[in-house]
NUROMAR-93645 format. One record per residue (C-alpha): residue number from 1; residue in three letters; x, y, z. Coordinates in nm, 3 decimals, decimal comma, padded with zeros to 5 digits. Each point is the difference from the previous one (the first is absolute). Layout:
% residues N
 resi resn      px      py      pz
  NUM  ALA       X       Y       Z
...
//
This chain:
% residues 437
 resi resn      px      py      pz
    1  MET  00,198  05,566  04,224
    2  LYS  00,171 -00,057 -00,298
    3  ARG  00,198 -00,299  00,139
    4  PHE -00,324 -00,127  00,111
    5  ALA -00,121  00,035 -00,368
    6  ALA  00,308 -00,130 -00,148
    7  ILE -00,081 -00,340  00,266
    8  LEU -00,279 -00,014 -00,077
    9  LEU  00,063 -00,026 -00,396
   10  LEU  00,280 -00,233  00,013
   11  VAL -00,323 -00,249  00,176
   12  PHE -00,274  00,076 -00,255
   13  SER  00,248 -00,069 -00,285
   14  ALA  00,140 -00,337  00,207
   15  VAL -00,364 -00,086 -00,017
   16  PHE -00,046  00,084 -00,348
   17  ALA  00,264 -00,224 -00,090
   18  PHE -00,080 -00,299  00,199
   19  SER -00,411  00,045 -00,223
   20  GLN  00,178 -00,022 -00,327
   21  ASP  00,047 -00,364  00,049
   22  PHE -00,314 -00,069  00,254
   23  SER -00,114 -00,313 -00,198
   24  GLU  00,276 -00,156  00,119
   25  LEU -00,010  00,132  00,397
   26  TYR -00,315 -00,281  00,110
   27  GLU  00,146 -00,288 -00,210
   28  GLY -00,028 -00,328  00,192
   29  GLU  00,329 -00,198  00,036
   30  SER -00,116 -00,241 -00,241
   31  THR -00,080  00,265 -00,266
   32  ALA  00,351  00,182  00,063
   33  ALA  00,143 -00,332 -00,084
   34  LEU -00,154 -00,020 -00,288
   35  ARG  00,073  00,334 -00,140
   36  SER  00,380 -00,058  00,131
   37  ALA  00,043 -00,318 -00,208
   38  VAL -00,177  00,129 -00,298
   39  GLY  00,261  00,277  00,011
   40  TYR  00,279 -00,138 -00,023
   41  LEU -00,114 -00,293 -00,208
   42  ALA -00,076  00,242 -00,302
   43  SER  00,243  00,217  00,055
   44  PRO  00,209  00,152 -00,232
   45  GLU  00,300 -00,200  00,168
   46  LEU -00,185 -00,306 -00,101
   47  LYS -00,008  00,124 -00,404
   48  GLY -00,364 -00,236 -00,013
   49  ARG  00,156 -00,324  00,127
   50  GLY  00,013 -00,127 -00,342
   51  ALA  00,088 -00,399 -00,057
   52  GLY  00,345 -00,078  00,068
   53  THR  00,132  00,366  00,104
   54  ASP  00,111  00,103  00,266
   55  GLY -00,312  00,179  00,153
   56  GLU -00,160 -00,343 -00,030
   57  ARG  00,277 -00,106  00,244
   58  LEU  00,008  00,303  00,213
   59  ALA -00,421 -00,096  00,053
   60  ALA  00,076 -00,367  00,067
   61  GLU  00,238  00,170  00,240
   62  TYR -00,194  00,169  00,143
   63  ILE -00,289 -00,208  00,005
   64  ALA  00,254 -00,279  00,189
   65  ALA  00,089  00,185  00,271
   66  LYS -00,382  00,151  00,052
   67  LEU -00,077 -00,399  00,067
   68  SER  00,251 -00,056  00,185
   69  GLU -00,006  00,283  00,233
   70  CYS -00,378 -00,118  00,097
   71  GLY  00,140 -00,344  00,051
   72  VAL -00,070 -00,203 -00,321
   73  GLU  00,148 -00,253 -00,040
   74  MET  00,216 -00,043 -00,296
   75  LEU  00,007 -00,178 -00,283
   76  ASN  00,303  00,085 -00,243
   77  SER  00,260  00,149  00,087
   78  ASN  00,164  00,355 -00,193
   79  ASP  00,215 -00,306 -00,140
   80  ASP -00,336 -00,232 -00,161
   81  ARG -00,224  00,311 -00,017
   82  SER  00,060  00,052 -00,403
   83  PHE -00,073 -00,236 -00,285
   84  GLY  00,059 -00,025 -00,348
   85  ARG -00,224  00,079 -00,313
   86  LEU  00,124 -00,058 -00,368
   87  GLN -00,103  00,275 -00,204
   88  PRO -00,161  00,001 -00,338
   89  ALA  00,387  00,089 -00,168
   90  GLY  00,195 -00,283  00,204
   91  ASP  00,120  00,253  00,290
   92  THR -00,071 -00,095  00,380
   93  LEU -00,239  00,311  00,210
   94  ARG  00,109 -00,102  00,388
   95  SER -00,332  00,097  00,215
   96  PHE -00,057 -00,035  00,309
   97  ASN -00,300 -00,223  00,279
   98  VAL -00,029  00,138  00,379
   99  VAL -00,188 -00,267  00,154
  100  GLY -00,074 -00,086  00,350
  101  VAL -00,211 -00,204  00,260
  102  ILE -00,200  00,089  00,299
  103  GLN -00,030 -00,365  00,174
  104  SER -00,360 -00,111  00,126
  105  TYR -00,014 -00,179  00,343
  106  ASN -00,308 -00,211 -00,103
  107  ARG  00,132 -00,345  00,003
  108  GLU -00,280 -00,140 -00,264
  109  LEU  00,075  00,297 -00,283
  110  LYS  00,334  00,187  00,059
  111  ASP  00,189 -00,217 -00,255
  112  ARG -00,271  00,138 -00,190
  113  TYR  00,015  00,329 -00,217
  114  ILE -00,133  00,301 -00,132
  115  VAL  00,195  00,228 -00,220
  116  ILE -00,040  00,419  00,051
  117  GLY  00,199  00,135 -00,314
  118  ALA  00,042  00,348 -00,184
  119  ARG  00,271  00,037 -00,340
  120  ILE  00,265  00,215  00,069
  121  ASP  00,081  00,145 -00,316
  122  ASN -00,134  00,274 -00,241
  123  LEU  00,095  00,104 -00,376
  124  GLY  00,319  00,174  00,193
  125  GLU  00,162  00,248 -00,223
  126  ARG -00,030  00,070 -00,395
  127  SER  00,177  00,209 -00,232
  128  LEU -00,291  00,210 -00,255
  129  SER  00,118  00,283 -00,258
  130  ILE -00,140  00,302  00,002
  131  ASN -00,004  00,286 -00,245
  132  GLY  00,255 -00,163 -00,088
  133  GLN  00,221 -00,063  00,312
  134  ASP  00,033 -00,342  00,200
  135  VAL -00,166  00,053  00,372
  136  THR -00,004 -00,256  00,257
  137  ARG -00,344 -00,014  00,190
  138  ILE -00,044 -00,212  00,353
  139  TYR -00,300 -00,181  00,020
  140  PRO -00,028 -00,029  00,386
  141  GLY -00,205 -00,262  00,038
  142  ALA -00,209  00,181  00,375
  143  ASN -00,351 -00,172 -00,071
  144  GLY  00,169 -00,269 -00,223
  145  ASN  00,067 -00,175  00,203
  146  ALA  00,215  00,223  00,315
  147  SER -00,347 -00,008  00,137
  148  GLY -00,030 -00,372  00,003
  149  LEU  00,357 -00,052  00,113
  150  ALA -00,069  00,230  00,286
  151  MET -00,363 -00,190  00,125
  152  LEU  00,246 -00,305 -00,027
  153  LEU  00,263  00,142  00,233
  154  SER -00,325  00,099  00,237
  155  LEU -00,192 -00,304 -00,002
  156  ALA  00,313 -00,222  00,086
  157  LYS  00,061  00,219  00,278
  158  THR -00,360 -00,033  00,170
  159  LEU  00,009 -00,367 -00,134
  160  GLN  00,288 -00,069  00,207
  161  THR -00,108  00,169  00,346
  162  ASN -00,331 -00,193 -00,060
  163  SER  00,159 -00,352 -00,140
  164  ALA -00,206 -00,145  00,292
  165  LEU -00,312  00,092 -00,202
  166  LEU  00,107 -00,192 -00,261
  167  GLY -00,083 -00,371 -00,119
  168  ARG  00,226 -00,051 -00,358
  169  SER  00,385  00,194  00,059
  170  VAL  00,007  00,244 -00,232
  171  ILE  00,206  00,079 -00,267
  172  VAL  00,078  00,336 -00,087
  173  ALA  00,147  00,072 -00,368
  174  ALA  00,122  00,274 -00,196
  175  PHE  00,065 -00,128 -00,345
  176  GLY  00,243  00,168 -00,254
  177  SER  00,006  00,018 -00,370
  178  SER -00,417  00,000  00,013
  179  LEU -00,004  00,147 -00,343
  180  GLN  00,191 -00,233 -00,182
  181  GLY -00,234 -00,270  00,070
  182  ASN -00,037 -00,033  00,307
  183  ALA  00,344 -00,178  00,049
  184  GLY  00,042  00,094  00,348
  185  ALA -00,292 -00,193  00,139
  186  TRP  00,097 -00,297 -00,247
  187  TYR  00,306 -00,061  00,095
  188  PHE -00,134  00,065  00,377
  189  LEU -00,230 -00,312 -00,089
  190  ASN  00,207 -00,189 -00,250
  191  ARG  00,346  00,024  00,120
  192  SER  00,056  00,158  00,353
  193  PHE -00,267 -00,104  00,237
  194  ARG  00,025 -00,395  00,063
  195  ASP -00,406  00,004  00,149
  196  ALA -00,148  00,168 -00,247
  197  GLY -00,241 -00,324 -00,014
  198  LYS -00,119  00,143  00,365
  199  ILE -00,109  00,316 -00,094
  200  ASP -00,365  00,024  00,027
  201  ALA -00,109  00,363 -00,148
  202  MET  00,173  00,311 -00,024
  203  ILE -00,086  00,368 -00,031
  204  ASN  00,141  00,259 -00,247
  205  LEU  00,022  00,359  00,073
  206  ASP  00,065  00,206 -00,324
  207  MET -00,107  00,374 -00,019
  208  LEU -00,192  00,090  00,291
  209  GLY  00,058  00,369  00,045
  210  THR -00,311  00,139 -00,161
  211  GLY -00,244 -00,170  00,195
  212  ASN -00,204  00,320  00,049
  213  THR -00,136 -00,110 -00,382
  214  GLY -00,035 -00,353  00,025
  215  PHE  00,119 -00,302  00,257
  216  TYR -00,001 -00,371 -00,187
  217  ALA  00,049 -00,303  00,026
  218  TYR  00,043 -00,290 -00,260
  219  THR  00,032 -00,330  00,051
  220  ALA -00,048 -00,135 -00,392
  221  SER -00,330 -00,070  00,196
  222  ASN  00,084 -00,338  00,195
  223  ALA -00,315 -00,095  00,200
  224  ASP  00,256 -00,021  00,345
  225  MET  00,136  00,279 -00,023
  226  ASN -00,336  00,253 -00,097
  227  GLN -00,153 -00,145  00,311
  228  TYR  00,317  00,134  00,199
  229  ILE -00,072  00,324 -00,099
  230  LEU -00,363  00,001  00,046
  231  ALA  00,017 -00,168  00,384
  232  LEU  00,166  00,340  00,040
  233  GLU -00,280  00,180 -00,120
  234  ASN -00,205 -00,043  00,291
  235  SER  00,310  00,121  00,294
  236  LEU  00,024  00,343  00,036
  237  GLN  00,324  00,106 -00,163
  238  PRO  00,145  00,351 -00,146
  239  VAL -00,061 -00,037 -00,347
  240  HIS -00,137 -00,353 -00,192
  241  PRO  00,124 -00,046 -00,370
  242  LYS -00,206 -00,069 -00,284
  243  LEU  00,070 -00,358 -00,175
  244  VAL  00,015  00,032 -00,350
  245  THR  00,039 -00,286 -00,319
  246  ALA  00,199  00,219 -00,242
  247  GLU  00,396 -00,031  00,083
  248  PRO  00,049  00,335  00,129
  249  CYS  00,392 -00,021 -00,190
  250  PRO  00,238 -00,298 -00,014
  251  SER  00,250 -00,075  00,328
  252  ASP  00,183 -00,241  00,244
  253  HIS -00,322 -00,193  00,029
  254  ARG -00,008 -00,158 -00,305
  255  ALA  00,318 -00,183  00,073
  256  PHE -00,189 -00,166  00,245
  257  TYR -00,326 -00,036 -00,156
  258  ALA  00,268 -00,251 -00,266
  259  LYS  00,080 -00,207  00,290
  260  GLU -00,372 -00,031  00,119
  261  ILE  00,005  00,223  00,327
  262  PRO -00,298  00,206  00,082
  263  SER  00,072  00,356 -00,021
  264  VAL -00,160  00,340  00,087
  265  MET  00,183  00,356 -00,182
  266  PHE -00,144  00,273  00,240
  267  THR  00,058  00,340 -00,221
  268  SER -00,168  00,371 -00,059
  269  GLY  00,022 -00,108 -00,332
  270  MET  00,118  00,203 -00,266
  271  TYR  00,127  00,443  00,045
  272  PRO  00,067  00,268 -00,227
  273  GLU  00,384 -00,004  00,088
  274  TYR  00,049 -00,381 -00,091
  275  ASN  00,331 -00,066 -00,155
  276  THR  00,068  00,353 -00,055
  277  PRO  00,260  00,232  00,220
  278  GLY -00,282  00,182  00,129
  279  ASP -00,043 -00,323  00,233
  280  LEU  00,164  00,161  00,284
  281  PRO -00,044  00,010  00,385
  282  SER -00,273  00,254  00,011
  283  VAL -00,280 -00,219 -00,236
  284  VAL -00,028 -00,255  00,329
  285  ASP -00,292  00,053  00,247
  286  TYR  00,191 -00,143  00,295
  287  GLY -00,287  00,040  00,264
  288  TYR -00,202 -00,189 -00,278
  289  LEU  00,333 -00,242  00,024
  290  ALA -00,042 -00,078  00,332
  291  ARG -00,344 -00,076  00,000
  292  GLU  00,026 -00,276 -00,250
  293  GLN  00,332 -00,131  00,172
  294  GLU -00,245 -00,058  00,318
  295  TYR -00,281 -00,163 -00,220
  296  ILE  00,320 -00,205 -00,177
  297  TYR  00,123 -00,105  00,379
  298  ASN -00,359 -00,123  00,062
  299  PHE -00,008 -00,230 -00,284
  300  ALA  00,317 -00,129  00,017
  301  VAL -00,028 -00,096  00,337
  302  LYS -00,354 -00,172 -00,082
  303  LEU  00,154 -00,203 -00,295
  304  SER  00,266 -00,145  00,227
  305  ASN -00,233 -00,107  00,202
  306  GLY -00,278 -00,129 -00,206
  307  PRO -00,055 -00,300 -00,244
  308  ALA  00,269 -00,050 -00,275
  309  PRO -00,152  00,166 -00,317
  310  VAL -00,067 -00,246 -00,277
  311  PHE  00,199  00,116 -00,388
  312  ASN -00,330 -00,057 -00,161
  313  PRO -00,090  00,314 -00,276
  314  GLY -00,089 -00,261 -00,243
  315  GLU -00,063  00,181 -00,342
  316  THR -00,002  00,379  00,184
  317  ILE  00,373  00,054 -00,078
  318  GLU -00,061 -00,141 -00,368
  319  LYS -00,329  00,232 -00,060
  320  GLU  00,187  00,332  00,205
  321  SER  00,279 -00,064 -00,217
  322  ARG -00,209  00,079 -00,284
  323  ASN -00,152  00,276  00,089
  324  LYS  00,276  00,189  00,248
  325  VAL  00,059  00,330 -00,068
  326  ILE  00,429  00,015 -00,026
  327  PRO  00,064  00,405  00,077
  328  TYR  00,158  00,186 -00,279
  329  TYR  00,323  00,051  00,110
  330  ASP  00,028 -00,428  00,029
  331  CYS -00,038 -00,095 -00,290
  332  ASP  00,286 -00,061 -00,284
  333  LYS -00,107  00,200 -00,233
  334  ARG -00,216  00,317  00,115
  335  PRO -00,373  00,102 -00,171
  336  THR  00,118  00,259 -00,229
  337  PHE -00,248  00,262 -00,139
  338  PHE  00,057  00,142 -00,320
  339  GLY  00,315 -00,153  00,025
  340  SER  00,212  00,111  00,306
  341  SER -00,118 -00,153  00,335
  342  ASP  00,076  00,279  00,253
  343  PRO -00,295  00,125  00,129
  344  VAL  00,069  00,329 -00,032
  345  ALA -00,032 -00,035 -00,363
  346  PHE -00,365 -00,130  00,055
  347  LEU -00,119  00,305  00,173
  348  ARG  00,161  00,213 -00,268
  349  ARG -00,088 -00,156 -00,323
  350  TRP -00,407 -00,070  00,121
  351  VAL -00,066  00,058  00,334
  352  TYR  00,098  00,391  00,003
  353  VAL -00,111  00,024 -00,365
  354  TYR -00,383 -00,084  00,109
  355  LEU -00,059  00,090  00,336
  356  LYS -00,242  00,231  00,066
  357  TYR -00,035  00,239  00,355
  358  PRO -00,281 -00,037  00,144
  359  ASP -00,206  00,355 -00,063
  360  TYR -00,108  00,005  00,407
  361  ALA  00,361 -00,074  00,097
  362  ARG  00,213  00,284 -00,256
  363  LYS -00,351  00,314  00,148
  364  ASN  00,131 -00,182  00,349
  365  GLY  00,341 -00,032 -00,017
  366  ILE  00,042 -00,317  00,072
  367  GLN  00,331 -00,199 -00,074
  368  GLY  00,108 -00,368  00,092
  369  ARG  00,191 -00,320 -00,083
  370  VAL -00,205 -00,266 -00,076
  371  LEU  00,174 -00,380  00,076
  372  VAL -00,169 -00,263 -00,293
  373  GLU  00,055 -00,345 -00,010
  374  PHE -00,049 -00,206 -00,292
  375  THR  00,072 -00,334 -00,206
  376  ILE  00,155 -00,061 -00,332
  377  ASP -00,111 -00,344 -00,106
  378  GLU  00,104 -00,238 -00,228
  379  LYS -00,114  00,139 -00,295
  380  GLY  00,085  00,345  00,064
  381  HIS -00,324  00,170  00,147
  382  VAL  00,020  00,191  00,255
  383  GLY -00,264 -00,096  00,312
  384  ASP -00,092 -00,032  00,379
  385  VAL  00,062  00,398  00,025
  386  HIS -00,078  00,144  00,397
  387  VAL  00,119  00,293  00,226
  388  VAL  00,249 -00,117  00,236
  389  ARG  00,041  00,366  00,172
  390  GLY -00,256  00,251 -00,117
  391  ALA  00,005  00,393 -00,039
  392  ASP -00,325  00,077 -00,119
  393  PRO -00,358 -00,155 -00,065
  394  GLY  00,001  00,138 -00,351
  395  LEU  00,391 -00,054 -00,039
  396  ASP  00,062 -00,340  00,064
  397  ALA -00,341 -00,020 -00,223
  398  GLU  00,193  00,188 -00,284
  399  ALA  00,311 -00,214  00,047
  400  VAL -00,147 -00,326  00,005
  401  ARG -00,235  00,117 -00,319
  402  VAL  00,334  00,067 -00,247
  403  ILE  00,180 -00,295  00,136
  404  GLU -00,241 -00,234 -00,073
  405  ALA  00,006  00,139 -00,348
  406  SER  00,346 -00,081 -00,058
  407  PRO  00,119 -00,159 -00,355
  408  ASP  00,127 -00,349  00,057
  409  TRP  00,293 -00,098  00,095
  410  LYS  00,270 -00,302 -00,064
  411  PRO -00,008 -00,159  00,256
  412  GLY  00,290 -00,092  00,289
  413  ILE  00,151 -00,325 -00,055
  414  VAL  00,141 -00,235  00,278
  415  SER  00,178 -00,328 -00,104
  416  GLY -00,070  00,061 -00,332
  417  LYS -00,390  00,062 -00,001
  418  PRO -00,229  00,251  00,031
  419  VAL -00,098  00,082  00,347
  420  LYS -00,308  00,183  00,137
  421  SER  00,232  00,312  00,201
  422  GLY -00,095  00,250  00,280
  423  MET  00,108  00,376 -00,013
  424  SER -00,058  00,302  00,184
  425  VAL  00,031  00,365 -00,093
  426  TYR -00,047  00,338  00,182
  427  VAL -00,224  00,235 -00,269
  428  GLU  00,054  00,344  00,147
  429  PHE -00,282  00,270 -00,110
  430  ARG  00,200  00,365  00,065
  431  LEU -00,176  00,313 -00,055
  432  GLU  00,251  00,282 -00,174
  433  LYS  00,043  00,317  00,240
  434  LYS -00,214  00,304 -00,123
  435  LYS  00,292  00,251 -00,136
  436  LYS  00,034  00,340  00,224
  437  LYS -00,101  00,320 -00,214
//
């Protein structure tokens, strides 16, 4: 009897051990591949993939190997994958592009191209001083932009398998040194790819891992690209992006706009862990990422077979550039509140000083964190305050009230000029525990 009990306990323990990883037991092949790619690209080994670092090089080698495995024809080898970028101090930064092509068999269109691209680099490592001690922090960039790179690899595999469905040939490109003025994309268009004039459109994949809170398509209001998005709205898709007129964030599509190539950026937008050490693989919603991938695959096939979109933004880009919101962390000089650019100072010196805990929430023991987004305009005024992730209607309203009442900030600066910038903060409502008598 004791022996039977011991065997039963072992079986129960094995089942319990499996249940700890229950979320991954029933993942499809596509979702598992996305998780694996993000896991490696955002691993400590790559140290945040800073432009010109060994981490970026390792990421480039991994991407090239994966593309080769699925049969994509590589357009640059290990020897010519790197390129130089002159830094302000006069040094040359060596970065990396990985470029392959999926050939079409369509006689009329095979020599025309669409490009699907994603940036490789993130912030890498940064040294900080904490309590007088130098500490190195890694910015792993799981969502920014290991998620886009993972999707690029999965799309390449699916498109290569189904290349008979393509009209135009598809170039898949992982661009290095993107955070350094989109240098990799610029180098590809102006130096390394001789047929840049035959590119009819570009699809940019950047920060796609939090689609459960929003999935967006930005075309700079190009009418033809918008029509492709709208055409798919009438078809059965796992998800549909929301067309937005404001640029979610600067990225490699800008280099293609400069060459007057119609482009669309797919993104899930800003998120709390953006440009922080907390941008870990756990941030990414892999199931939603797989659904986004299926949609973008269908979009790419339709784009490769349809009429070439015309670059016709008119005055839209210029108008949007005046009204666009620059992410807080992308400002040359970040907005400051009472002399500090640290959002924690704003919380400590203003929000938590004037925050009033709703009586009903206190009485009912309601607690939580409210994620609030807002903008700081060119004059330092706070506006566009809204809840991104709420905790309770009363707590949400109080968080918005306090932030809306904020005194003016000093605005962010880009290229020497004040800009409208956007940021997000968590406002925490926590009740003190009653001391036991």
